[in-house]
C-alpha atoms as one frame of an Amber mdcrd trajectory, in Angstrom:
protein
  81.881 154.283 113.848  82.057 155.410 110.863  79.167 154.827 108.276  78.703
 154.095 104.306  76.477 154.756 102.030  75.286 152.088  99.557  71.797 150.438
  98.687  69.790 147.654  99.404  67.854 145.791  96.264  65.247 143.380  97.491
  62.587 141.592  95.209  59.530 140.638  96.357  57.724 137.154  95.252  55.671
 136.548  98.117  53.342 139.841  98.259  52.268 138.410 101.039  54.986 139.711
 102.310  54.867 143.471 101.107  53.737 144.843 104.989  56.441 142.999 106.812
  58.959 145.149 104.734  57.022 148.373 104.893  57.416 147.784 108.790  61.510
 147.139 108.446  61.675 149.866 105.950  59.950 152.008 109.087  62.146 150.595
 111.623  65.388 151.257 110.104  63.940 155.061 108.550  67.246 157.055 110.287
  68.748 155.371 108.183  67.183 155.250 104.473  67.984 158.243 102.184  65.864
 157.199  99.692  63.690 154.248  98.272  61.639 153.384  95.029  59.415 150.643
  94.656  57.252 149.318  91.702  54.975 146.753  91.139  56.251 144.367  87.924
  52.169 143.024  87.942  52.939 141.111  84.608  55.252 139.019  86.920  53.714
 138.927  89.728  56.736 140.564  91.729  57.428 144.244  94.035  60.809 145.857
  93.581  62.559 147.789  96.027  66.321 150.117  96.107  66.172 151.451  99.212
  68.820 153.771  99.800  71.305 154.013 102.537  73.676 155.463 104.381  74.726
 154.374 107.860  76.955 152.017 109.973  77.978 148.320 109.113  75.991 147.136
 112.128  73.148 149.021 110.701  72.686 148.421 107.762  73.813 144.422 108.191
  71.053 143.944 110.409  68.303 145.329 108.474  70.129 143.140 105.675  69.441
 140.580 107.579  66.094 140.980 108.798  64.922 141.430 105.135  66.900 138.200
 104.115  64.812 136.075 106.925  61.473 137.566 105.299  60.503 134.110 103.437
  59.830 134.852  99.543  62.120 137.975  99.917  65.705 138.183  97.404  68.224
 140.365  99.193  71.628 142.196  98.375  72.921 145.367  99.769  76.067 146.405
  98.388  78.126 149.614 100.138  80.604 151.818  99.750  84.039 151.527  99.978
  84.452 154.886 101.435  83.694 155.744 105.233
């Protein structure tokens, strides 16, 4: 199966969900090549970008599970090349 490189952007509006987000990121650490998190205290948000290298199935599963968490906005962008 082909692997792709991409980024998953996460906006955490409900900061009580941070532990669940971290648990999922740990579960999928095998496809994560880097991450950057910024607490935006003035707005009460956390912003996370996660760079991934994995199959469509793995990246889609991570994005889907994150998207089901209440209080999060999640978007992903993947390279077109395999």
